[in-house]
C-alpha angles and dihedrals in degrees: 000000000000117000115223118207111213119211116233094251091060099043093095085070093053100047088264093299113149094202134021133184110238130177120237142115095210131038089248091057092045092051092045092050091045088054091048089057096037107028114215099024092103089063088060092052106034132048123178091349094307137090107277118259109262093035135084132190119218131191115209090343096310117112109239106243093186093059119216093351092068114123118245120204121223095255097035127134114226119199126196104212122196116206116262113228127203144128 
């Protein structure tokens, strides 16, 4: 089952867990199943059917270029990556 790494700013939604195992063979399924377990977290990740601006989803350290349709292997690690600002 994929393991989802939760960024610190979203951990209040996951009972302060920094990683949670979640079923799904695509990023969309993983996010939907994450939201079923932790209602409301999807709204922090998805906007208008796409990954929110300022966030990226990565699978095994590679940013998913196909968005929520990206395939997720059974033993994959999924990271929710907030944008890093600076100047």
